[in-house]
C-alpha positions as CSV (number, residue, x, y, z in Angstrom):
1,M,-10.9,-5.9,-4.0
2,Y,-14.4,-4.7,-2.5
3,P,-17.0,-7.1,-3.3
4,P,-20.3,-6.1,-4.4
5,I,-23.2,-5.0,-1.6
6,L,-25.9,-7.5,-1.7
7,K,-29.5,-7.5,-0.3
8,K,-32.2,-9.6,0.0
9,N,-35.3,-9.4,2.2
10,R,-33.8,-8.6,5.7
11,I,-30.3,-9.4,5.0
12,T,-27.3,-7.2,3.4
13,L,-23.9,-8.4,2.8
14,K,-21.4,-5.7,2.5
15,P,-17.4,-4.9,3.5
16,Y,-16.6,-4.6,7.2
17,D,-16.6,-1.3,8.8
18,Q,-14.0,-1.0,11.7
19,S,-16.6,-0.5,14.0
20,D,-17.8,-4.2,13.8
21,E,-14.3,-5.4,15.3
22,D,-16.0,-6.3,18.8
23,R,-19.0,-8.1,17.5
24,F,-16.8,-10.2,14.9
25,V,-14.6,-11.1,17.9
26,E,-17.8,-12.5,19.7
27,I,-18.6,-14.5,16.5
28,A,-15.2,-15.9,15.8
29,L,-14.4,-16.7,19.7
30,D,-18.0,-18.7,20.1
31,P,-16.9,-22.4,20.7
32,A,-19.5,-23.2,18.0
33,S,-18.0,-21.3,15.7
34,V,-14.1,-22.2,16.3
35,Q,-15.4,-25.9,16.6
36,F,-15.3,-26.4,12.6
37,M,-13.6,-23.3,11.3
38,G,-10.0,-24.3,9.8
39,G,-7.1,-22.4,11.3
40,A,-9.2,-20.9,14.1
41,T,-7.0,-20.5,17.5
42,G,-9.8,-19.4,19.9
43,I,-7.4,-16.6,21.0
44,E,-9.0,-13.0,21.0
45,E,-5.5,-11.4,19.7
46,D,-5.5,-13.7,16.8
47,V,-9.1,-12.9,16.1
48,R,-8.4,-9.2,16.1
49,K,-5.6,-9.6,13.8
50,L,-7.6,-11.8,11.5
51,F,-10.3,-9.0,11.4
52,N,-8.0,-6.3,10.6
53,S,-6.3,-8.3,8.0
54,G,-9.6,-8.2,6.0
55,F,-8.9,-4.6,5.3
56,E,-6.0,-5.5,3.5
57,I,-7.8,-8.0,1.4
58,Y,-10.1,-5.1,0.4
59,K,-7.0,-3.3,-0.9
60,R,-5.6,-6.0,-2.9
61,T,-5.7,-5.8,-6.5
62,D,-4.4,-9.3,-7.6
63,D,-6.6,-11.6,-9.8
64,R,-7.4,-13.8,-6.9
65,W,-11.0,-13.7,-6.1
66,F,-11.5,-13.3,-2.4
67,W,-14.8,-11.6,-1.4
68,L,-15.3,-10.7,2.3
69,W,-18.5,-9.5,4.0
70,G,-20.2,-8.9,7.0
71,I,-23.8,-10.3,7.0
72,Y,-26.1,-7.5,8.6
73,K,-29.5,-7.5,9.5
74,D,-31.1,-4.1,10.4
75,D,-27.4,-2.7,10.3
76,L,-26.4,-5.3,13.1
77,L,-23.5,-7.5,12.1
78,C,-24.7,-10.9,12.6
79,G,-22.3,-13.1,10.7
80,H,-19.3,-13.4,8.4
81,L,-18.9,-14.7,4.9
82,E,-16.1,-15.4,2.5
83,L,-16.4,-16.4,-1.1
84,K,-12.8,-17.3,-2.5
85,E,-10.5,-19.2,-4.6
86,T,-8.8,-21.7,-2.2
87,E,-6.7,-25.0,-2.2
88,N,-10.2,-26.9,-2.1
89,T,-11.4,-25.3,-5.3
90,N,-11.0,-25.9,-9.0
91,E,-11.0,-23.6,-11.9
92,G,-14.3,-22.0,-12.0
93,E,-15.3,-22.6,-8.5
94,L,-15.5,-20.4,-5.2
95,E,-15.4,-21.8,-1.6
96,V,-17.9,-20.4,0.8
97,V,-17.1,-19.9,4.2
98,Y,-19.2,-18.6,7.1
99,M,-19.8,-18.0,10.7
100,V,-23.1,-16.7,12.3
101,H,-23.2,-14.8,15.9
102,P,-24.5,-17.1,18.7
103,E,-27.7,-14.9,19.2
104,E,-28.6,-15.0,15.6
105,R,-28.3,-18.8,14.9
106,R,-31.6,-20.6,14.0
107,K,-33.1,-17.8,12.6
108,G,-32.9,-18.6,8.7
109,I,-30.0,-16.0,8.2
110,M,-27.9,-18.5,6.5
111,T,-30.7,-20.0,4.5
112,E,-31.3,-16.4,3.2
113,V,-27.6,-15.6,2.3
114,L,-27.1,-19.0,0.7
115,S,-30.2,-18.1,-1.4
116,L,-28.7,-14.7,-2.5
117,L,-25.4,-16.1,-3.3
118,K,-27.0,-19.0,-5.3
119,E,-29.0,-16.4,-7.5
120,N,-25.9,-14.4,-8.1
121,Q,-23.5,-17.4,-8.9
122,H,-24.6,-17.6,-12.6
123,S,-23.4,-13.9,-13.3
124,W,-20.1,-14.5,-11.4
125,K,-19.7,-17.7,-13.8
126,K,-18.3,-19.7,-11.2
127,R,-19.8,-22.6,-9.1
128,V,-20.0,-22.5,-5.3
129,I,-18.6,-25.2,-3.0
130,A,-18.4,-25.8,0.4
131,T,-15.8,-27.9,2.6
132,V,-17.3,-29.1,5.6
133,D,-16.5,-31.2,8.3
134,K,-18.4,-34.8,8.7
135,E,-19.7,-33.7,12.1
136,N,-20.9,-30.2,11.1
137,Q,-24.7,-31.3,10.5
138,V,-26.1,-27.6,11.0
139,S,-23.9,-26.6,7.9
140,I,-24.6,-29.8,6.1
141,S,-28.3,-29.2,6.8
142,S,-28.2,-25.7,5.4
143,L,-26.2,-26.7,2.2
144,K,-28.7,-29.2,1.6
145,K,-31.5,-26.6,1.2
146,W,-29.2,-24.8,-1.3
147,G,-28.9,-28.3,-3.2
148,I,-25.8,-30.2,-3.5
149,D,-24.8,-31.4,-7.0
150,K,-22.0,-33.5,-6.1
151,T,-20.1,-34.6,-3.0
152,E,-16.6,-35.7,-2.7
153,I,-14.7,-37.0,0.2
154,R,-11.6,-35.1,1.1
155,L,-8.9,-36.4,3.3
156,D,-6.8,-34.0,5.2
157,D,-2.9,-35.1,4.7
158,E,-1.9,-33.9,7.9
159,T,-4.5,-35.3,10.3
160,G,-5.9,-38.0,8.2
161,E,-9.6,-36.7,8.8
162,E,-12.1,-37.0,6.2
163,S,-14.5,-33.8,5.2
164,F,-16.8,-33.4,2.5
165,K,-16.5,-31.2,-0.5
166,F,-20.1,-30.2,-1.8
167,I,-20.3,-28.9,-5.3
168,L,-23.5,-26.6,-5.0
169,E,-26.3,-26.7,-7.7
């Protein structure tokens, strides 16, 4: 299912185009992105397969909520965004997952993107949550700007590591 195209100031969220593949690979292979991204292998071939699998997500017609966007500034891909039902979500919740291109970090892009999601979540009748590694201070700081309604501690059954589940305002 294609997600809606959303715009705010200098940012546009829209479905990927095949021409975005190389820039996506730059984002997804950056060590700062891979560090906290679950399931990331850091292998280019895997990242390219992941990018191309997104086009299959757009074709899906099942009831699972899974929106996948590129984050664009002046038609340049500067980030990746997902809003979806996951094993971390409860009924009425969607998990936000994102990465920002190394050249675009610390420029307020995610603050603008999160503000855009916050403005729209009520029309979706869903609460947005984020699952964040306790060491990921950059994401924690961004999410605090959104507003955190509730924090839960999650325990990974396989690794025993704790993470935060933030239920956003």
